RODO-2510 file (C-alpha; in nm, 4 decimals, decimal comma):
residues 358
     n   res          X          Y          Z
     1     m    -1,1709     9,8544   -14,8715
     2     n    -0,9854    10,1628   -14,7990
     3     p    -0,6390    10,1194   -14,7136
     4     a    -0,6983    10,3756   -14,4197
     5     d    -0,9602    10,1661   -14,2577
     6     a    -0,8273     9,8398   -14,2851
     7     t    -0,7521     9,6481   -13,9470
     8     p    -0,4300     9,4093   -13,9506
     9     v    -0,5589     9,1005   -13,8150
    10     d    -0,4588     8,7487   -13,8273
    11     s    -0,5808     8,4907   -14,1078
    12     a    -0,7208     8,2668   -13,8351
    13     g    -1,0464     8,4158   -13,8953
    14     e    -1,1760     8,7551   -13,8147
    15     q    -1,3967     8,8733   -14,0860
    16     g    -1,2724     9,1930   -14,2557
    17     a    -0,8888     9,0614   -14,2500
    18     p    -0,7412     9,1681   -14,6045
    19     s    -0,6156     8,8547   -14,7550
    20     a    -0,2597     8,8369   -14,9838
    21     a    -0,4411     8,9181   -15,3001
    22     s    -0,6508     9,2403   -15,1971
    23     l    -0,3422     9,3643   -14,9924
    24     p    -0,2862     9,7472   -15,0874
    25     g     0,0446     9,8729   -15,2678
    26     p     0,2079     9,7762   -15,5815
    27     g     0,1759     9,4597   -15,7989
    28     a     0,3248     9,1197   -15,6843
    29     q     0,6416     9,2455   -15,8864
    30     s     0,7084     9,5229   -15,6633
    31     p     1,0629     9,5719   -15,6295
    32     t     1,0717     9,4442   -15,2380
    33     r     0,9017     9,1483   -15,3683
    34     s     1,0560     9,0350   -15,6961
    35     t     1,4259     9,0511   -15,5471
    36     a     1,3627     8,8977   -15,2300
    37     w     1,6265     8,6145   -15,2911
    38     l     1,8686     8,8841   -15,3999
    39     l     1,7857     9,1152   -15,0825
    40     r     1,8229     8,8111   -14,8219
    41     s     2,1544     8,6879   -14,9805
    42     a     2,2773     8,9792   -14,9340
    43     a     2,1918     9,0072   -14,6071
    44     a     2,3756     8,7058   -14,5111
    45     v     2,6497     8,7656   -14,7432
    46     a     2,7413     9,1071   -14,5763
    47     a     2,7481     8,9550   -14,2146
    48     l     2,9894     8,6892   -14,3281
    49     a     3,2306     8,9175   -14,4933
    50     g     3,2290     9,1683   -14,1931
    51     i     3,3087     8,8735   -13,9655
    52     v     3,5589     8,7102   -14,1659
    53     a     3,7255     9,0506   -14,2481
    54     m     3,7032     9,1165   -13,8686
    55     l     3,9075     8,8432   -13,7795
    56     a     4,1460     8,7932   -14,0543
    57     p     4,3966     9,0517   -13,9285
    58     g     4,4211     8,8390   -13,6041
    59     v     4,5045     8,5622   -13,7379
    60     r     4,8230     8,6784   -13,8740
    61     g     5,1259     8,6692   -13,6735
    62     n     4,8946     8,3877   -13,4280
    63     a     4,8183     8,1056   -13,6466
    64     s     5,0020     7,8940   -13,9208
    65     e     5,1043     8,0368   -14,2639
    66     a     4,8313     7,7990   -14,4103
    67     v     4,5667     7,9423   -14,2010
    68     v     4,6348     8,2842   -14,2721
    69     d     4,6480     8,2338   -14,6413
    70     a     4,3189     8,0748   -14,6131
    71     t     4,1622     8,3399   -14,4171
    72     d     4,2876     8,5953   -14,6741
    73     r     4,1347     8,3849   -14,9452
    74     a     3,7887     8,3425   -14,7725
    75     s     3,8147     8,7312   -14,6694
    76     n     3,8866     8,8345   -15,0177
    77     a     3,6361     8,5739   -15,2035
    78     l     3,3429     8,7186   -14,9623
    79     a     3,4328     9,0827   -14,9993
    80     y     3,4292     9,1038   -15,4157
    81     f     3,1085     8,8873   -15,3730
    82     l     2,9882     9,1200   -15,1315
    83     a     3,0624     9,4070   -15,3571
    84     l     2,8542     9,2154   -15,6614
    85     h     2,5957     9,1830   -15,4665
    86     m     2,5929     9,5887   -15,3350
    87     v     2,6455     9,6944   -15,7094
    88     a     2,3128     9,5371   -15,8067
    89     m     2,1293     9,6301   -15,5115
    90     v     2,2158     9,9713   -15,5438
    91     a     2,1927    10,0115   -15,9200
    92     y     1,8374     9,8487   -15,9541
    93     g     1,7214    10,0377   -15,6335
    94     a     1,8579    10,3657   -15,7918
    95     f     1,6278    10,2614   -16,0793
    96     c     1,3431    10,1967   -15,8819
    97     l     1,3453    10,5230   -15,7047
    98     l     1,4128    10,7184   -16,0494
    99     r     1,0966    10,5271   -16,1657
   100     d     0,8880    10,6436   -15,8887
   101     n     0,7808    10,9892   -15,8472
   102     t     0,6406    11,0012   -15,4927
   103     l     0,9723    11,1207   -15,3182
   104     p     1,0591    11,4841   -15,3742
   105     a     1,3743    11,5421   -15,5357
   106     w     1,5596    11,6424   -15,2600
   107     v     1,5360    11,3176   -15,1174
   108     r     1,5848    11,0846   -15,4234
   109     t     1,8902    11,2854   -15,5390
   110     p     2,1277    11,1697   -15,2182
   111     l     1,9776    10,8162   -15,2189
   112     v     2,0230    10,7955   -15,6220
   113     g     2,3646    11,0178   -15,6477
   114     g     2,4829    10,8276   -15,3413
   115     g     2,5632    10,4922   -15,5186
   116     p     2,7649    10,6015   -15,8271
   117     i     3,0275    10,8045   -15,5786
   118     v     3,0523    10,5293   -15,3369
   119     v     3,1096    10,2821   -15,6405
   120     m     3,3598    10,4702   -15,7826
   121     a     3,5484    10,4670   -15,4583
   122     l     3,5102    10,1345   -15,4469
   123     v     3,6524    10,0797   -15,8032
   124     l     3,9718    10,3548   -15,7327
   125     g     4,0574    10,1656   -15,3953
   126     a     4,0880     9,8394   -15,2366
   127     l     3,7957     9,6568   -15,1254
   128     r     3,9117     9,6910   -14,7515
   129     d     4,1449     9,9814   -14,7472
   130     r     4,0692    10,3127   -14,6137
   131     l     4,1190    10,5841   -14,8960
   132     g     4,2630    10,9269   -14,9315
   133     f     3,8994    11,0775   -14,9290
   134     p     3,7348    10,9634   -14,6544
   135     v     3,5389    11,2987   -14,5784
   136     v     3,3709    11,2872   -14,9217
   137     l     3,2993    10,9131   -14,9287
   138     s     3,1686    10,9655   -14,5395
   139     a     2,9362    11,2732   -14,6095
   140     t     2,7834    11,0724   -14,9309
   141     a     2,6904    10,7736   -14,7357
   142     a     2,5808    10,9690   -14,4369
   143     c     2,3481    11,2262   -14,6461
   144     a     2,2035    10,8922   -14,8280
   145     a     2,1345    10,7715   -14,4812
   146     l     1,9405    11,0696   -14,3492
   147     a     1,7734    11,0710   -14,6182
   148     g     1,6408    10,7006   -14,6157
   149     a     1,5663    10,7394   -14,2617
   150     a     1,3724    11,0526   -14,3253
   151     v     1,1552    10,8199   -14,5608
   152     a     1,1320    10,5060   -14,3855
   153     a     1,0145    10,6976   -14,0347
   154     r     0,6775    10,8040   -14,2071
   155     v     0,5752    10,4397   -14,1946
   156     p     0,5098    10,1915   -13,8957
   157     h     0,6861     9,9066   -14,0393
   158     t     1,0294    10,0750   -14,1244
   159     r     1,0759    10,2977   -13,8397
   160     a     1,2999    10,0631   -13,6597
   161     a     1,5400    10,0686   -13,9980
   162     a     1,4583    10,4588   -13,9909
   163     g     1,6392    10,4842   -13,6359
   164     v     1,8854    10,2425   -13,6944
   165     l     2,0083    10,4294   -14,0127
   166     l     1,9366    10,7637   -13,8311
   167     s     2,1712    10,6763   -13,5807
   168     f     2,4528    10,5472   -13,7388
   169     a     2,4441    10,8236   -13,9587
   170     f     2,4957    11,0582   -13,6561
   171     a     2,7909    10,8026   -13,5686
   172     s     2,9432    10,8437   -13,8809
   173     i     2,9512    11,2742   -13,8936
   174     a     3,0885    11,2323   -13,5319
   175     r     3,3478    10,9990   -13,5864
   176     l     3,4503    11,1510   -13,9009
   177     a     3,4624    11,5336   -13,7099
   178     a     3,6585    11,3632   -13,4492
   179     w     3,9559    11,2145   -13,6333
   180     e     3,9583    11,5795   -13,8801
   181     l     4,0007    11,7514   -13,5291
   182     a     4,2448    11,5476   -13,3926
   183     a     4,4537    11,5671   -13,6953
   184     r     4,4188    11,9425   -13,6950
   185     a     4,4958    11,9459   -13,3197
   186     g     4,8305    11,7454   -13,3649
   187     d     4,9273    12,0067   -13,6654
   188     a     4,8210    12,2773   -13,4174
   189     a     4,9412    12,1397   -13,0683
   190     s     4,5997    12,2443   -12,9415
   191     v     4,5152    12,0303   -12,5835
   192     q     4,1361    12,2003   -12,6063
   193     m     4,0859    12,0805   -12,9649
   194     f     4,2528    11,7166   -12,8789
   195     a     3,9865    11,7329   -12,6041
   196     v     3,7063    11,8182   -12,8232
   197     s     3,8034    11,5900   -13,0815
   198     r     3,7677    11,2844   -12,7958
   199     g     3,4480    11,4182   -12,6815
   200     l     3,2650    11,3648   -13,0382
   201     a     3,4627    11,0203   -13,0809
   202     t     3,2403    10,9401   -12,7387
   203     a     2,9348    11,0530   -12,9099
   204     g     3,0366    10,8760   -13,2012
   205     v     3,0020    10,5523   -12,9402
   206     l     2,6955    10,6331   -12,8200
   207     f     2,5314    10,6822   -13,1414
   208     d     2,6937    10,3320   -13,2442
   209     a     2,5198    10,1915   -12,9212
   210     s     2,1879    10,3503   -12,9710
   211     a     2,1602    10,2234   -13,3086
   212     q     2,2864     9,8662   -13,2399
   213     l     2,0133     9,8605   -12,8886
   214     v     1,7227     9,9741   -13,1727
   215     a     1,8294     9,6814   -13,3885
   216     v     1,8466     9,4333   -13,0963
   217     t     1,4993     9,5632   -12,9843
   218     w     1,3500     9,4991   -13,3032
   219     l     1,5421     9,1302   -13,3126
   220     g     1,3958     9,0332   -12,9918
   221     t     1,0616     9,1350   -13,0856
   222     r     1,0448     8,9279   -13,4028
   223     s     0,9335     8,5339   -13,2122
   224     r     0,9901     8,3568   -12,8986
   225     g     1,2542     8,1557   -13,0844
   226     p     1,4730     8,2837   -13,3585
   227     g     1,4469     8,6150   -13,2239
   228     q     1,5200     8,6100   -12,8759
   229     l     1,7873     8,3160   -12,9222
   230     g     1,9602     8,5143   -13,1995
   231     t     1,9467     8,8387   -12,9870
   232     v     2,1300     8,6213   -12,6689
   233     a     2,3559     8,4298   -12,8804
   234     a     2,5061     8,7264   -13,0685
   235     l     2,5471     8,9705   -12,7778
   236     g     2,6803     8,6470   -12,5687
   237     c     2,9154     8,5974   -12,8523
   238     a     3,0043     8,9634   -12,8540
   239     f     3,0730     8,9926   -12,4836
   240     a     3,3234     8,6548   -12,4963
   241     v     3,5249     8,8043   -12,8060
   242     t     3,5398     9,1620   -12,5589
   243     l     3,6627     8,9295   -12,3131
   244     g     3,9080     8,7849   -12,5304
   245     v     4,0545     9,1104   -12,6441
   246     a     4,0995     9,2064   -12,2580
   247     h     4,2894     8,8827   -12,1972
   248     g     4,4583     8,8539   -12,5203
   249     v     4,7336     9,1061   -12,4297
   250     h     4,8881     8,8072   -12,1594
   251     s     5,1595     8,5843   -12,2359
   252     g     4,9519     8,2386   -12,1707
   253     a     4,6388     8,3795   -12,3657
   254     a     4,4873     8,0947   -12,5775
   255     l     4,4923     8,1147   -12,9372
   256     w     4,1295     8,2520   -12,9877
   257     q     4,2027     8,5407   -12,7094
   258     a     4,5125     8,6322   -12,9067
   259     i     4,3543     8,6605   -13,2597
   260     a     4,0718     8,8733   -13,0673
   261     h     4,3100     9,0801   -12,9392
   262     t     4,5035     9,1272   -13,2528
   263     a     4,2340     9,2099   -13,4527
   264     l     4,0275     9,4193   -13,1926
   265     a     4,2677     9,6105   -12,9293
   266     d     4,2577     9,9258   -13,1681
   267     a     3,8592     9,9044   -13,2532
   268     a     3,7948    10,1899   -13,0151
   269     g     3,9750    10,4118   -13,3032
   270     i     4,1773    10,7799   -13,2720
   271     p     4,1097    10,9576   -13,1130
   272     q     3,9849    10,7530   -12,8336
   273     p     3,6634    10,7936   -12,6709
   274     y     3,6385    10,8910   -12,2881
   275     g     3,5801    10,6083   -12,0548
   276     l     3,4310    10,4013   -12,3340
   277     d     3,6797    10,2065   -12,4924
   278     a     3,5401     9,8446   -12,4029
   279     l     3,2145     9,9586   -12,5119
   280     a     3,3724    10,0520   -12,8362
   281     i     3,5618     9,7405   -12,8609
   282     f     3,2141     9,5421   -12,7905
   283     l     2,9908     9,6868   -13,0564
   284     v     3,2348     9,5967   -13,3390
   285     p     3,1681     9,2103   -13,2794
   286     a     2,8030     9,2798   -13,1984
   287     a     2,7033     9,4523   -13,4760
   288     l     2,8444     9,1461   -13,7009
   289     l     2,6732     8,8771   -13,5077
   290     v     2,3317     9,0533   -13,4589
   291     a     2,3662     9,1247   -13,8441
   292     l     2,4235     8,7666   -13,8996
   293     a     2,1263     8,6763   -13,6534
   294     v     1,9043     8,8845   -13,8358
   295     a     1,9862     8,7907   -14,1867
   296     l     1,9213     8,4007   -14,0681
   297     q     1,5469     8,4671   -13,9454
   298     p     1,3021     8,2749   -14,1065
   299     k     0,9263     8,3888   -14,2198
   300     q     1,0329     8,7699   -14,2021
   301     e     0,9948     9,0579   -14,4939
   302     p     1,3569     8,9757   -14,6795
   303     v     1,3635     9,3500   -14,7407
   304     l     1,3449     9,4587   -14,3604
   305     l     1,6383     9,1922   -14,2964
   306     s     1,8152     9,2935   -14,5579
   307     v     1,8082     9,6789   -14,4393
   308     m     1,8538     9,5919   -14,1084
   309     a     2,1568     9,3448   -14,1759
   310     l     2,3182     9,6255   -14,4112
   311     a     2,2864     9,9204   -14,1631
   312     l     2,4537     9,6762   -13,8553
   313     v     2,7529     9,5875   -14,0963
   314     s     2,8174     9,9573   -14,1880
   315     r     2,8214    10,0122   -13,8210
   316     g     2,8555    10,4172   -13,8432
   317     a     3,1731    10,3661   -13,9975
   318     f     3,1371    10,4832   -14,3652
   319     d     3,5344    10,5673   -14,4307
   320     a     3,5887    10,2454   -14,5976
   321     p     3,4046    10,2022   -14,9681
   322     l     3,2246     9,8715   -14,8794
   323     r     3,0497     9,9811   -14,5816
   324     a     2,9190    10,2871   -14,7220
   325     l     2,8188    10,0822   -14,9861
   326     c     2,6152     9,8889   -14,7480
   327     a     2,4702    10,1947   -14,6200
   328     v     2,3825    10,3252   -14,9012
   329     a     2,2049    10,0145   -15,0289
   330     a     2,0340    10,0239   -14,6713
   331     a     1,8895    10,3486   -14,7052
   332     q     1,7742    10,2944   -15,0656
   333     w     1,5570     9,9589   -14,9744
   334     a     1,4449    10,1312   -14,6489
   335     a     1,2890    10,4050   -14,8775
   336     l     1,1580    10,1464   -15,1288
   337     a     1,0196     9,9080   -14,8548
   338     s     0,8285    10,2505   -14,7045
   339     l     0,6857    10,2862   -15,0314
   340     d     0,5705     9,9409   -15,0571
   341     g     0,1894     9,8574   -14,9323
   342     r     0,2414     9,5075   -14,9782
   343     a     0,5408     9,4953   -14,7597
   344     m     0,3921     9,7230   -14,4938
   345     w     0,0701     9,4717   -14,4759
   346     r     0,2433     9,1614   -14,4726
   347     t     0,4769     9,2850   -14,1566
   348     l     0,1882     9,4187   -13,9821
   349     l    -0,0178     9,0869   -14,0266
   350     a     0,2824     8,9135   -13,9093
   351     e     0,3291     9,0976   -13,6210
   352     r    -0,0159     9,0469   -13,5129
   353     a     0,0006     8,6586   -13,5404
   354     q     0,3041     8,6437   -13,3584
   355     r     0,1642     8,8198   -13,0616
   356     q    -0,1287     8,6158   -13,0587
   357     n     0,0958     8,3291   -13,0621
   358     d     0,3026     8,4312   -12,7940
***
């Protein structure tokens, strides 16, 4: 059967439905299939590491020394574990992209070359500290994300991932430009230049929100159960955390509100966006909680879950090595998923079956 003429129908019984053995594309040992366990575990570890790293600064000064030490140990352990996952994923993804001659060189270069640059930054600096060369780090990850989005946008089952990667890449570019312009405005004492930098920061927040909107829409359409419940739970918790940040400044605030305020009060960054401070704060926990909800989805294609979760953990802030590495890994595996015919048909058949069940 010609793959172009096949119709994705459910396995309940229409004639002409492709079986698992007759699906087009690479064999059963394709990269996205043979590494399903690594992709799923990386998605869950990335989301958990991001959540713990987000809360760890808020615990200091608000909890006992034992709790602070335990939180720091958990954050460091998850960060190192995530780093090992990302290095393995990026190395194997680069090998698979080099082995496949389907993509042109101008697309494979940022996808393959971005990994070593970010890994070098990860080795030279602390896992969660910002380095002295955020421009190189952000530019490398943004180029990889743009290349991965360009490849993933060509086929239907990875277009949502392409939209998320594209929006986060633009968010990273806008934030980096805003930060650089604000620094120059301070040196030159230019009010107009600083106003432009705030405009770029506002654009970065809007791009971030657009990426998360695509991810939330994608998650909500996975199923009426886990997909929609995960979406509501993640956004509800993120909204509660944002309210905690607003109320945590008061002297009578609850402990969790004080922790949330200490951890996320400066999440809007410098320069601050125009009138979107609350949205910028909301987007930080929302991205990580939605990533966790994505990672926990059952009966979904592992490579798509991993790409979505890792892109959300990076959240368009590529100036930190681990987040940049998550973005590069998401871009690589989005490209590999778009080249996997079996992954495409498995996704389309699952979506058809889900629509009929609903």
